[in-house]
C-alpha positions, 0 to 999 in steps of 0.5 A, spaced: 265 185 868 272 184 867 277 190 863 280 189 857 287 191 857 288 197 851 290 194 845 296 198 845 298 196 852 298 188 850 302 190 844 307 193 849 307 187 853 308 182 847 314 186 844 317 185 852 316 178 852 319 177 846 325 181 847 326 177 854 326 171 850 331 173 845 336 175 851 335 169 854 336 165 848 343 169 846 345 168 853 344 161 852 347 161 845 353 164 848 354 159 853 354 153 849 358 156 844 363 158 849 362 151 853 364 148 845 371 152 844 372 149 851 371 142 849 375 143 843 380 146 845 381 141 851 380 135 846 385 138 842 390 139 848 388 132 849 390 129 842 397 133 842 399 130 848 398 124 846 400 125 839 407 127 843 407 120 847 407 116 841 412 120 837 416 119 844 414 112 843 417 111 837 423 114 839 424 108 843 423 104 836 428 107 833 433 106 839 432 099 838 433 099 831 441 103 831 442 099 837 448 094 838 443 088 838 440 090 832 445 094 827 452 092 825 456 099 828 462 098 823 458 100 817 452 104 816 448 105 809 441 106 806 440 099 805 440 097 813 433 095 816 434 102 820 434 106 814 427 103 811 421 107 812 416 106 818 410 103 815 403 107 816 401 105 823 394 105 825 394 108 832 387 109 836 384 115 832 390 116 827 396 115 824 404 115 825 410 114 819 417 116 820 423 114 818 431 115 820 436 119 816 444 119 817 446 126 820 454 124 818 452 124 811 453 131 811 458 137 812 459 138 820 460 145 821 463 144 828 468 139 824 471 146 822 474 147 830 479 142 829 483 147 825 489 152 827 493 156 822 498 151 821 494 146 819 489 150 815 495 153 810 498 146 810 491 143 807 489 149 803 496 149 799 497 142 799 495 138 792 494 131 795 491 133 802 483 133 802 480 136 808 473 139 811 476 146 809 477 144 801 470 139 801 466 145 804 470 150 798 468 145 792 461 144 795 459 151 794 463 151 788 458 146 785 452 150 788 455 155 785 456 160 791 462 164 792 468 159 795 474 163 797 478 162 803 475 168 808 469 163 808 472 157 811 476 162 816 470 165 818 467 159 821 474 157 824 473 163 828 466 162 830 467 155 833 474 156 836 475 157 844 480 163 843 478 170 841 484 171 836 483 171 828 486 165 825 489 169 818 487 175 815 482 172 812 478 171 819 473 175 824 472 176 831 468 180 835 471 186 833 469 185 826 462 183 827 461 190 831 462 194 825 456 190 821 449 194 820 446 188 825 452 187 831 453 180 834 456 176 839 462 171 836 460 164 839 467 162 840 464 155 842 460 150 837 455 151 833 448 148 836 444 149 830 445 149 823 441 156 822 447 160 826 451 159 820 447 166 817 450 170 823 457 168 821 460 174 818 460 173 810 454 168 809 448 171 806 441 168 808 439 166 801 446 162 801 445 158 808 439 156 805 442 153 799 447 150 804 442 147 809 441 141 807 448 138 806 450 141 812 449 139 820 451 141 826 454 135 832 456 136 839 463 134 836 467 133 830 465 128 826 468 124 819 463 123 813 460 117 812 461 115 804 456 110 804 450 115 806 454 122 803 449 125 797 453 125 790 454 132 790 458 132 797 462 125 794 463 130 788 466 135 792 470 130 796 473 127 790 477 134 788 480 136 783 478 128 780 472 129 783 467 126 777 472 119 777 471 119 785 464 119 784 464 114 779 468 109 784 464 110 790 458 109 786 460 103 784 463 100 790 459 103 795 456 100 801 463 099 803 463 094 808 470 097 811 474 104 810 480 099 808 476 097 802 475 104 800 482 106 800 484 100 796 478 101 791 481 108 790 489 105 790 487 100 784 483 106 780 489 112 781 495 107 781 498 112 787 501 109 793 496 107 799 499 112 803 498 117 798 491 115 798 489 115 806 494 122 806 488 125 801 482 122 804 484 120 811 479 117 816 478 123 820 475 125 813 472 119 811 469 113 814 464 108 812 459 108 819 456 113 824 454 115 830 449 121 829 442 120 826 436 124 825 429 121 827 423 124 823 416 123 825 410 125 824 403 123 828 396 125 826 391 124 832 383 127 831 385 134 830 392 135 832 398 133 828 405 134 829 412 132 826 418 131 830 425 131 829 430 127 834 437 127 833 439 121 836 446 119 838 450 112 839 457 114 840 460 110 845 453 107 848 449 100 846 443 104 845 442 111 842 440 117 846 436 123 844 440 129 844 435 134 841 428 134 839 424 139 835 416 139 835 412 142 830 405 143 830 401 143 824 393 143 821 391 137 821 388 138 814 389 143 809 383 147 806 381 145 799 384 150 793 377 153 791 376 154 799 382 159 799 382 167 798 385 170 792 391 171 795 393 165 798 391 162 791 397 166 788 402 164 793 399 157 793 401 156 786 407 153 783 412 157 780 414 155 773 421 155 774 419 149 779 426 146 781 423 139 782 427 134 778 423 130 773 425 123 772 430 123 766 434 128 770 435 124 776 441 120 778 441 113 775 447 109 780 446 103 785 445 107 792 439 106 795 435 113 797 434 114 804 427 112 806 425 120 809 427 122 801 421 117 799 416 118 804 417 127 803 419 128 810 426 130 807 428 133 801 432 129 796 438 131 796 442 129 789 
């Protein structure tokens, strides 16, 4: 005769079996979850590497556009082929878009390295001479930033090679040691435009306002009058800023610097020697050697933005001298999925700085492709 297991023991056995099954399920679930994470991470890493390779291939495309074979090096303007935005190109599993911007359409901070005490005094105190220093002060005035001679002198002392102040407004190492946050004076060329915030007298807010108008290139450069934005052209005009802007808008793109000087001579009715002295070739040109390539690659779950500085000075084809890679989310959540705090910061300010269509400048200058694509802020 078979004895039956007591009811209480059968219940305990069943509970033990259920606990065992649950433990097995939890272990398997954890294994599958970790495996899924590993697969996702591996896939994202692979897509990121592939996206970077695609971007580097696009750099080769840009280099060909700016090469001596495909571009007239005597003049550069935003109506040329290199300035046209790359069409949205489908790649396997994603897309690629990009554009090229002229870096010599801005103020090169390293151009201040050419100054010494005598040349700075001569430029500042001479009515008929324009240079980077005067243009810089005029630009700050148009941006409603305090423009004073110490703003120029501190930059010169930062980028020059010696440790002596250029004048009483300058600043060298002893002047920085007494600051709340002491820093070392570079006494070398600026490598990144954000370095301007480290120079005595410049606040972070002021630097943010100036960043769209400046660049930091490996050597002093002139400003390309064909690609310079209107505000910078206005600054280059000095006391005759509006008339100078009108002449530039009517005449550009200028095919030659002599044509530019001739137009100025005909309008202002002053001798050509005075025109060339006021806007010398060291300050203004019609061609460029330095460009910035903006690229955006979306591939699977990976999305990267690449900014590459291209140098073609004394070269038949440009080379990449700097590259910045930014990894961004491939997609953003819908507004309904945002938290209350995220919705608060996502709202646009009532004082939106974006100009409406009526306030946009109407002129003959072709806007750079990077503006049209939204890869670069509009500058007017």
